[in-house]
C-alpha positions as CSV (number, residue, x, y, z in Angstrom):
1,M,56.7,21.5,132.6
2,T,56.1,22.4,129.0
3,S,54.6,20.1,126.5
4,P,57.0,18.1,124.2
5,E,57.7,19.6,120.8
6,P,55.5,18.2,118.1
7,V,57.0,15.9,115.5
8,H,56.2,17.0,112.0
9,E,56.2,13.9,109.8
10,Q,57.4,14.7,106.3
11,G,54.9,14.1,103.5
12,S,52.0,13.5,105.8
13,S,48.7,15.2,105.4
14,R,45.7,15.3,107.7
15,L,42.8,13.8,105.8
16,A,39.2,14.6,106.7
17,T,37.6,11.7,108.7
18,D,34.1,10.5,109.2
19,V,34.4,11.1,112.9
20,D,36.9,12.2,115.4
21,V,36.2,9.3,117.7
22,L,35.0,5.8,117.0
23,V,33.8,3.8,120.0
24,V,33.4,0.0,119.7
25,G,31.0,-1.6,122.1
26,A,27.7,-0.4,123.6
27,G,28.2,-1.8,127.1
28,I,28.4,0.3,130.3
29,T,31.9,1.5,129.4
30,G,31.2,2.3,125.7
31,I,28.0,4.2,126.5
32,Y,29.9,6.3,129.0
33,Q,32.7,6.9,126.6
34,L,30.3,8.0,123.9
35,H,28.6,10.4,126.3
36,R,31.9,11.9,127.5
37,A,33.3,12.3,123.9
38,R,30.1,14.1,122.8
39,E,30.1,16.2,125.9
40,A,33.7,17.3,125.1
41,G,32.6,18.4,121.6
42,F,34.0,15.6,119.5
43,S,32.2,14.0,116.5
44,V,31.7,10.4,117.5
45,L,30.1,7.2,116.4
46,L,29.6,4.0,118.3
47,L,29.5,0.5,116.6
48,E,28.0,-2.5,118.4
49,A,27.9,-6.1,117.3
50,G,24.6,-6.8,119.1
51,G,21.2,-5.6,118.3
52,G,20.9,-3.3,121.3
53,V,22.7,-1.6,124.1
54,G,24.0,-3.3,127.2
55,G,27.2,-5.2,126.2
56,T,27.6,-8.0,128.8
57,W,24.0,-7.2,130.0
58,F,22.6,-7.5,126.5
59,W,24.1,-11.0,125.7
60,N,23.9,-12.6,129.2
61,R,20.2,-12.7,129.6
62,Y,20.0,-16.3,130.9
63,P,17.6,-17.1,133.7
64,G,19.0,-15.9,137.0
65,A,21.4,-13.3,135.5
66,R,21.9,-10.4,137.8
67,F,24.4,-8.0,139.4
68,D,26.6,-9.1,142.2
69,S,27.7,-5.6,142.9
70,E,25.1,-3.3,144.5
71,S,23.0,-1.8,141.7
72,Y,23.5,1.8,142.7
73,T,27.3,1.4,142.9
74,Y,27.4,-0.3,139.5
75,A,25.3,2.4,137.9
76,Y,26.4,5.7,136.4
77,L,27.3,8.5,138.8
78,F,28.1,11.3,136.4
79,S,24.6,12.8,136.7
80,K,22.8,13.3,140.0
81,E,19.6,13.8,138.1
82,L,19.9,10.5,136.5
83,F,20.6,8.8,139.8
84,E,17.6,10.4,141.4
85,E,15.2,9.6,138.6
86,W,16.0,5.8,138.4
87,E,14.8,3.6,141.2
88,W,16.5,0.2,141.4
89,P,13.9,-2.2,142.9
90,E,16.6,-4.5,144.3
91,H,20.0,-4.2,145.8
92,F,21.2,-6.6,143.1
93,A,19.2,-6.0,139.9
94,Q,18.2,-8.7,137.4
95,Q,19.3,-8.6,133.8
96,P,16.0,-7.2,132.4
97,E,16.1,-4.3,134.8
98,I,19.8,-3.6,133.9
99,E,19.0,-3.6,130.2
100,R,16.0,-1.2,130.8
101,Y,18.3,1.1,132.7
102,L,21.0,1.2,130.0
103,N,18.4,1.9,127.4
104,H,17.0,4.7,129.6
105,V,20.4,6.3,129.9
106,V,21.0,6.1,126.1
107,D,17.7,7.8,125.3
108,R,17.9,10.3,128.1
109,F,21.2,11.6,126.9
110,D,20.3,11.4,123.2
111,L,23.0,8.8,122.4
112,R,21.1,6.4,120.2
113,R,21.4,8.5,117.0
114,H,25.2,8.1,117.4
115,M,25.0,4.3,117.5
116,Q,25.0,1.6,114.8
117,F,24.0,-1.9,115.8
118,D,24.6,-5.3,114.3
119,A,28.0,-4.1,113.2
120,T,30.7,-6.6,114.1
121,I,34.2,-5.3,113.5
122,T,36.1,-7.3,110.9
123,S,39.2,-5.1,110.6
124,A,40.7,-2.0,112.0
125,I,43.7,-0.7,110.1
126,Y,45.9,2.2,111.1
127,D,47.2,4.5,108.3
128,E,50.5,6.1,109.3
129,L,50.4,8.8,106.6
130,S,47.1,10.3,107.7
131,G,47.2,9.2,111.4
132,T,43.7,7.6,111.1
133,W,42.0,4.3,111.6
134,T,39.9,2.7,109.0
135,V,37.4,0.3,110.5
136,A,35.3,-2.2,108.5
137,T,32.2,-4.0,109.7
138,S,30.4,-7.2,108.9
139,N,27.6,-5.3,107.3
140,G,29.9,-3.8,104.7
141,A,30.3,-0.4,106.3
142,E,33.6,1.4,106.6
143,V,34.4,4.2,109.0
144,R,37.5,6.4,109.2
145,A,38.3,7.9,112.5
146,R,41.1,9.9,114.1
147,F,40.8,7.9,117.4
148,L,39.6,4.3,118.0
149,I,38.3,3.4,121.4
150,A,37.7,-0.3,121.8
151,A,35.4,-0.6,124.8
152,T,34.8,-4.3,124.0
153,G,34.9,-5.5,127.6
154,V,36.5,-8.6,129.2
155,L,33.5,-10.8,129.1
156,S,32.4,-10.6,125.5
157,V,33.8,-13.7,123.8
158,P,32.0,-16.8,125.1
159,W,34.3,-19.8,125.4
160,F,33.4,-23.4,124.6
161,P,35.7,-26.2,125.7
162,H,37.1,-28.5,123.1
163,V,34.7,-31.5,123.6
164,P,34.4,-34.0,120.7
165,G,31.0,-34.1,119.0
166,R,29.7,-30.7,120.4
167,D,28.2,-29.9,117.0
168,E,26.5,-33.3,116.8
169,F,24.0,-32.8,119.6
170,G,20.5,-33.2,118.3
171,G,18.8,-31.1,120.9
172,A,19.1,-27.4,121.6
173,S,22.3,-25.8,122.8
174,Y,22.8,-22.4,124.5
175,H,25.8,-20.6,125.9
176,T,24.9,-18.4,128.9
177,G,27.0,-15.6,127.2
178,M,24.9,-15.8,124.0
179,W,21.4,-16.4,125.4
180,P,18.5,-15.7,123.0
181,A,16.4,-12.6,123.3
182,T,13.3,-14.7,122.9
183,P,12.4,-16.9,125.9
184,V,13.8,-20.4,125.9
185,D,11.1,-23.0,126.8
186,L,12.7,-25.2,129.5
187,A,9.5,-26.5,131.1
188,G,9.4,-30.3,131.3
189,K,12.8,-30.6,129.5
190,R,15.8,-32.8,130.4
191,V,18.5,-30.2,130.8
192,A,22.3,-30.4,131.3
193,V,24.3,-27.4,132.6
194,I,28.0,-27.6,131.9
195,G,30.0,-25.4,134.3
196,T,29.6,-24.0,137.8
197,G,31.3,-20.6,137.5
198,S,29.5,-17.3,138.1
199,S,26.9,-17.8,135.4
200,G,26.3,-21.6,136.0
201,V,25.6,-21.1,139.7
202,Q,23.0,-18.4,138.8
203,V,21.2,-20.3,136.1
204,I,21.0,-23.7,138.0
205,P,18.7,-22.6,140.9
206,A,16.7,-20.4,138.5
207,I,15.6,-23.3,136.4
208,A,15.8,-26.2,138.8
209,G,12.1,-26.0,139.6
210,E,11.0,-25.6,136.0
211,V,12.7,-28.5,134.2
212,A,11.8,-32.2,134.3
213,A,15.4,-33.1,135.2
214,L,18.6,-31.1,135.6
215,T,22.1,-32.6,135.5
216,V,25.0,-30.4,136.5
217,Y,28.4,-31.2,135.1
218,Q,31.0,-29.7,137.4
219,R,34.7,-29.5,136.6
220,T,35.7,-27.4,139.6
221,A,33.7,-26.6,142.7
222,N,33.7,-23.0,143.8
223,W,33.5,-21.3,147.1
224,C,30.0,-20.0,146.7
225,T,28.4,-17.7,149.4
226,P,25.0,-16.1,149.5
227,L,24.3,-13.0,147.5
228,N,21.7,-11.9,150.1
229,N,19.7,-9.8,147.8
230,A,16.7,-7.8,149.0
231,P,14.3,-5.1,147.8
232,I,15.3,-1.5,148.2
233,L,12.6,-0.1,150.5
234,P,11.3,3.4,150.2
235,G,13.3,4.6,153.2
236,E,16.5,3.2,151.7
237,Q,15.7,4.9,148.3
238,A,15.4,8.2,150.1
239,R,18.6,7.8,152.0
240,L,20.5,6.8,148.7
241,R,19.3,10.0,147.1
242,A,20.1,12.2,150.1
243,D,23.6,10.7,150.4
244,F,24.4,10.7,146.7
245,E,27.3,13.2,146.8
246,A,29.0,11.5,149.8
247,M,28.4,8.1,148.2
248,R,29.9,9.1,144.9
249,E,32.9,10.6,146.7
250,R,33.4,7.4,148.6
251,L,33.1,5.2,145.5
252,N,35.5,7.5,143.6
253,R,38.1,7.0,146.3
254,S,37.5,3.4,147.1
255,M,40.3,1.0,146.2
256,H,37.9,-1.5,144.7
257,G,34.9,0.7,143.9
258,F,32.6,-0.5,146.7
259,L,30.9,1.0,149.8
260,H,31.7,-1.8,152.1
261,R,33.6,-0.9,155.3
262,R,37.0,-2.4,156.0
263,H,37.1,-4.6,159.1
264,D,39.2,-3.5,162.0
265,R,41.1,-6.7,162.9
266,A,42.8,-9.9,161.8
267,T,41.4,-13.4,162.0
268,F,43.3,-14.7,165.0
269,D,42.7,-11.6,167.0
270,D,39.4,-13.3,167.9
271,S,38.7,-16.6,169.7
272,R,37.3,-19.4,167.6
273,A,33.8,-18.8,169.0
274,D,34.1,-15.1,168.1
275,R,35.5,-15.9,164.6
276,W,32.6,-18.3,163.9
277,A,30.1,-15.6,165.1
278,F,31.8,-13.0,162.8
279,F,31.8,-15.5,159.9
280,E,28.0,-15.9,160.4
281,T,27.7,-12.2,160.0
282,M,29.8,-12.3,156.8
283,W,27.7,-15.2,155.5
284,N,24.6,-13.1,155.9
285,S,26.2,-9.9,154.4
286,P,25.6,-8.7,150.8
287,G,27.8,-9.8,147.9
288,F,31.4,-8.6,147.9
289,A,31.2,-7.5,151.6
290,K,32.5,-11.0,152.2
291,L,35.8,-10.0,150.6
292,N,35.9,-6.3,151.4
293,S,34.6,-6.4,155.0
294,N,36.0,-9.7,156.2
295,Y,39.1,-10.2,158.4
296,T,41.9,-8.0,157.2
297,D,44.3,-11.0,156.6
298,L,41.7,-13.2,154.8
299,L,43.6,-13.0,151.5
300,L,47.1,-12.7,152.9
301,D,47.3,-15.5,155.5
302,H,46.6,-19.1,154.4
303,A,45.6,-20.2,157.8
304,A,43.1,-17.3,158.1
305,N,41.7,-18.2,154.6
306,A,41.5,-21.9,155.7
307,E,39.3,-20.9,158.7
308,W,36.8,-19.1,156.4
309,C,36.8,-22.0,154.0
310,E,36.2,-24.5,156.9
311,F,33.2,-22.3,157.9
312,I,31.8,-22.4,154.3
313,A,32.3,-26.1,154.1
314,E,30.3,-26.6,157.2
315,K,27.5,-24.5,155.7
316,I,27.5,-26.6,152.6
317,R,27.2,-29.8,154.6
318,S,24.4,-28.3,156.6
319,I,22.4,-27.2,153.5
320,V,22.9,-30.1,151.1
321,D,21.1,-33.3,152.3
322,D,23.2,-35.8,150.5
323,P,26.7,-36.1,152.0
324,E,28.3,-37.3,148.8
325,T,26.9,-34.3,146.8
326,A,28.0,-32.0,149.5
327,R,31.5,-33.5,149.3
328,K,31.7,-32.8,145.6
329,L,30.5,-29.2,146.1
330,I,33.4,-28.3,148.5
331,P,36.5,-27.1,146.6
332,N,39.7,-29.0,147.3
333,D,42.0,-27.3,144.7
334,H,42.0,-23.7,145.7
335,R,41.4,-21.3,148.6
336,F,38.6,-18.7,148.9
337,A,39.1,-15.9,146.2
338,E,41.9,-17.7,144.3
339,K,39.2,-17.8,141.7
340,R,36.4,-15.2,141.4
341,P,34.1,-16.2,144.2
342,P,30.5,-16.5,143.0
343,F,27.6,-15.2,145.0
344,V,24.4,-17.3,144.9
345,T,20.7,-17.5,145.7
346,G,19.4,-21.0,146.5
347,Y,22.3,-22.7,144.7
348,Y,23.2,-25.3,147.3
349,E,19.5,-25.8,148.2
350,A,18.8,-26.7,144.5
351,Y,20.7,-30.0,145.0
352,N,18.0,-31.1,147.5
353,N,15.6,-31.2,144.6
354,P,15.3,-34.9,143.6
355,D,15.3,-33.9,139.9
356,V,18.7,-32.3,140.2
357,S,21.9,-34.3,140.1
358,L,25.6,-33.5,140.1
359,V,28.3,-35.1,137.9
360,D,32.0,-34.5,139.0
361,L,34.0,-34.2,135.8
362,V,37.2,-34.9,137.6
363,E,35.9,-38.3,138.6
364,T,33.9,-39.0,135.5
365,P,35.1,-36.8,132.6
366,I,33.1,-36.1,129.5
367,V,34.1,-38.4,126.6
368,R,32.1,-36.7,123.9
369,I,28.8,-35.1,123.1
370,A,26.4,-37.6,121.5
371,A,23.4,-36.8,119.3
372,S,21.2,-37.8,122.2
373,G,23.1,-36.3,125.1
374,I,26.4,-36.4,127.0
375,E,28.7,-39.4,127.3
376,T,31.0,-39.6,130.3
377,A,33.1,-42.5,131.6
378,D,29.9,-43.7,133.3
379,G,27.9,-43.9,130.0
380,V,25.4,-41.6,128.1
381,R,22.7,-39.4,129.7
382,E,20.1,-38.1,127.3
383,F,19.0,-34.5,127.2
384,D,16.8,-32.1,125.3
385,I,18.8,-29.0,126.1
386,V,22.5,-28.4,126.9
387,V,23.5,-25.2,128.6
388,W,27.2,-24.3,128.2
389,A,28.1,-22.1,131.3
390,T,31.7,-22.3,130.4
391,G,32.8,-18.7,130.6
392,F,34.7,-16.4,128.4
393,D,38.1,-15.8,126.7
394,F,38.7,-13.2,129.4
395,G,40.4,-9.8,128.9
396,T,41.9,-10.0,125.5
397,G,39.4,-12.2,123.7
398,A,37.5,-9.5,121.8
399,L,40.5,-7.3,121.0
400,V,42.6,-10.0,119.4
401,R,39.7,-11.0,117.1
402,M,39.0,-7.5,115.7
403,G,41.7,-7.6,113.0
404,I,43.5,-4.6,114.6
405,R,46.6,-3.7,112.6
406,G,48.8,-0.9,113.9
407,R,52.0,0.8,112.8
408,G,53.7,-1.1,110.0
409,G,50.8,-3.6,109.8
410,L,51.6,-4.9,113.3
411,A,48.8,-7.3,114.3
412,L,47.6,-6.9,117.9
413,E,47.4,-10.6,118.4
414,D,51.1,-10.9,117.4
415,H,52.1,-8.0,119.7
416,W,50.3,-9.8,122.5
417,A,51.3,-13.4,121.6
418,D,53.0,-13.9,125.0
419,G,50.3,-12.0,126.8
420,P,49.1,-8.4,126.8
421,T,51.5,-5.5,127.2
422,T,49.9,-2.2,128.0
423,F,50.3,1.2,129.6
424,L,47.6,2.0,132.1
425,G,45.6,-0.9,130.7
426,I,44.6,1.6,127.9
427,H,47.5,2.0,125.4
428,S,49.8,-0.4,123.6
429,T,53.0,0.5,121.7
430,G,52.7,0.3,118.0
431,F,49.0,1.2,118.0
432,P,48.8,5.0,117.9
433,N,45.4,6.6,118.7
434,L,44.0,3.3,120.0
435,F,42.5,3.1,123.5
436,F,40.9,0.1,125.1
437,P,39.2,1.0,128.4
438,G,37.9,-2.0,130.4
439,G,40.3,-4.4,128.7
440,P,43.4,-6.3,129.9
441,H,45.2,-4.9,132.9
442,A,42.0,-3.2,134.0
443,A,39.7,-3.5,137.0
444,A,40.1,-5.8,140.0
445,G,36.9,-4.7,141.6
446,N,33.7,-3.0,140.7
447,N,34.2,-2.7,136.9
448,P,32.2,0.4,136.0
449,R,34.0,2.5,138.6
450,Y,37.5,1.6,137.4
451,N,36.5,1.6,133.7
452,G,34.9,5.0,134.2
453,D,38.2,6.3,135.6
454,Q,39.9,5.1,132.3
455,V,37.2,6.8,130.2
456,D,37.6,10.1,132.1
457,Y,41.4,9.9,131.5
458,I,40.9,9.1,127.8
459,T,38.5,12.0,127.3
460,D,40.9,14.4,129.1
461,T,43.7,13.1,126.8
462,L,41.7,13.7,123.7
463,V,40.9,17.2,124.8
464,Y,44.6,17.8,125.6
465,L,45.6,16.7,122.1
466,R,43.0,18.8,120.4
467,D,43.8,21.9,122.4
468,R,47.5,21.6,121.5
469,G,47.0,20.7,117.9
470,Y,48.3,17.1,118.1
471,D,46.9,14.4,115.9
472,T,48.5,11.2,117.2
473,I,49.5,9.8,120.5
474,E,51.6,6.6,121.0
475,V,53.0,5.3,124.2
476,D,56.7,4.9,124.6
477,P,57.9,1.3,124.7
478,A,59.7,1.9,128.0
479,A,56.5,3.1,129.7
480,E,54.6,0.1,128.3
481,A,57.3,-2.3,129.6
482,E,57.4,-0.7,133.0
483,W,53.7,-0.9,133.5
484,T,53.5,-4.5,132.2
485,E,56.4,-5.4,134.5
486,M,54.4,-3.9,137.5
487,I,51.4,-6.0,136.5
488,D,53.4,-9.2,136.2
489,T,55.4,-8.7,139.4
490,G,52.4,-7.8,141.4
491,A,50.5,-10.8,140.1
492,A,52.4,-12.9,142.6
493,L,50.8,-11.0,145.4
494,S,47.3,-11.2,143.9
495,P,44.8,-13.4,145.8
496,F,43.8,-15.0,142.5
497,G,45.7,-18.1,141.6
498,E,47.0,-19.1,138.2
499,R,44.1,-21.6,137.9
500,S,41.8,-18.6,137.5
501,Y,40.5,-17.2,134.3
502,F,42.1,-14.0,135.4
503,F,45.3,-15.6,134.2
504,G,43.6,-17.0,131.0
505,A,43.8,-20.5,132.5
506,N,40.4,-21.6,131.2
507,V,41.5,-21.2,127.5
508,P,44.0,-23.9,126.3
509,G,47.1,-22.4,124.7
510,K,46.5,-18.9,126.1
511,P,49.5,-17.4,127.8
512,R,49.3,-17.6,131.6
513,K,49.6,-13.9,132.2
514,Y,47.7,-11.8,134.8
515,L,44.9,-9.9,133.0
516,L,43.9,-7.5,135.8
517,N,45.7,-4.5,137.2
518,S,47.7,-6.0,140.2
519,G,48.5,-2.4,141.3
520,G,44.8,-1.6,141.6
521,R,43.0,1.7,141.4
522,P,45.6,3.6,143.5
523,K,48.4,2.7,141.0
524,L,46.2,3.8,138.1
525,F,45.4,7.1,139.8
526,A,49.1,7.7,140.6
527,A,50.2,6.9,137.0
528,I,47.5,9.1,135.5
529,A,48.6,12.0,137.8
530,D,52.2,11.5,136.6
531,V,51.2,11.5,133.0
532,V,49.2,14.7,133.4
533,G,51.9,16.3,135.6
534,S,54.6,15.6,133.1
535,D,52.6,16.8,130.1
536,Y,52.4,13.3,128.6
537,K,56.1,12.6,128.8
538,A,55.5,8.9,128.4
539,F,54.1,9.4,124.9
540,R,55.2,10.4,121.4
541,L,52.8,13.2,120.3
542,T,52.7,14.2,116.6
543,R,51.1,16.7,114.3
544,S,50.2,16.5,110.7
545,S,49.6,19.3,108.3
546,V,45.9,20.3,108.2
547,S,44.0,19.8,105.0
548,G,40.6,20.8,106.3
549,P,38.1,20.4,109.2
550,T,36.8,17.1,110.3
551,P,33.1,16.9,109.3
552,S,30.5,16.3,111.9
553,P,28.6,12.9,111.8
554,V,25.2,12.7,110.3
C-alpha cells in the first residue's frame, strides 16, 4: 500500500527548531527514548524536573524501596554488552543500586550532555503554522521542537489525601514519592506511616527496628505476599549472560514482560491437599510469579481466587502474633489482584515488634492532623515524623499538569476531562507531534518491556516521517475512539477492580476510567503492525514548505 498523499497547508512555513525531538522525563522510558532518537540521527534534548536521572527511581528513595520485578528483566536489553558488564547483586535490586545503574547507562552511552535537570515543564504550546511545540520550563528556558515526547511516567505525581490540618503538623513530613536525597534521621523517633500500598509495606519493615515507635495508619488492607529476594550467585550471573539472547527473545514475546512459566492446570483440577502444597510453592516463589505462574483460573474464577486468599489469610494469622492485628491485616473488600498486589519482606513480621502498632482507619478514621500528631476518633497520638505513603495520581497526573495546549489551544486536561482518550496509549487527537510512552493506556505488566515497545514504535515513526518528508502526524479521531473503546470495554474483564488506583479511584473527583491497556501487549503489537502495514492510514500526515535545516543541539 502506498503512503497517503501529504497535505500542503497554505501559508505555512517550516521554521528552524532548537531540536527535532524534545523528551520530557529522565526515567527508564525517557532515557531509552533519548538513546533511540539519537541513534536514529535526530537532534534531541531531554528535560527533567529532578536533579538527576532515574524518574521514579530518583524520587522514590525511601527506606526499603526496591524492584518487585526481577532486576535483569526490568533493565535495558538493547545492548548485550551493557547487560554483560552490569552485575545485579540481587534478584530484586534496591533503589541506590537502580539509580547507580541508570547513571551508568546515561554515561556509557554519552547521554548526559543532551539532558537538562531541574527543569519542570510549565507549558507546552503547539503552533499550527510551523508544526512545532514551544516548551517553557520553571527555570526560564524555552525550547522549540518538532516532536514532543512526554515520558513522564505513571507514578510521578505524589498524591496527598485531603486531611484537615496537614500543613499544621509541627514535626517533619515526607511523602515516599518525594523522599529527600539526604538521609532522614529516624533513629529514636516516634513515626507514623499513613498508607499500606506498595511503598508503605516496603518502608514499614525497613524502619520498624530503627524508630522508637511506629504507628501504621491503614485505610485498606492488601493481599501481601513475600518478595522472596535473594543474592544472584556467580553461577546464576554466568547463566544469565549465557542465556541473554534467549531471555531477551522470551521477554520480547511475553504477554506481561516476565520470564515466569505459565502453570499447566486450573485450581480445582487438584485436591485440596495438592492445592495447599502448590500454594506453598507459590508463597515461596519470587515476586510476580504468584500471578504469572499460579493456577490458570486464579484471576478468572472467584472460587479459585477465594482459595488462594484463604491460604494467604492462614499465613497472616500464623505470622502475626496478635489475632486482632492479624484480622485487620486480612482484606475484606477485594479479591487477590483486584488491586496491585504488593510483594513484601518482613512486613507481617514487623507487627510482632512491640513498638509497632496498627490503626484501622475504617474503624477509627483520621479527624485531622494536629500540630503534635494525628487525631482519630480515638484521640490524638503524638509524632515526630509523619510518612505519607499515599500513592500517586496514576497515569494522567503528570501529563495534565504540564500545560499542554494542542491544536486551536485545546488543553489536554479538557480533552481528557472524562478520562484519557488515546491511540496505542501514545497519541491523542488534537495534539499533533505529541507522544506519551508509558502514560495512560500503557503497560499491565513489566513496565520497561511494554514502554520500550512504545519507544521503538515512536522512533520508527519519526524515521518514517523524516524519510518521506512529513512534518506532522496526528491520529484520526476514529482511531482514537476505537482504541479507547477497546480499553474501556476490556476493563470489565480486567482482574483489577474499580477500587484500584488503576481506575483513578484513589483521587477524589478523578473519572473512573481504566488507565492501563486492557488488551495488553498482544493488542499493542497487533495494532502497531496494522499501522505499519497500512502506511499509517490511521493518521493525518502533513508537510510544510521547508525554510532551512534544523540546527543540531549544542
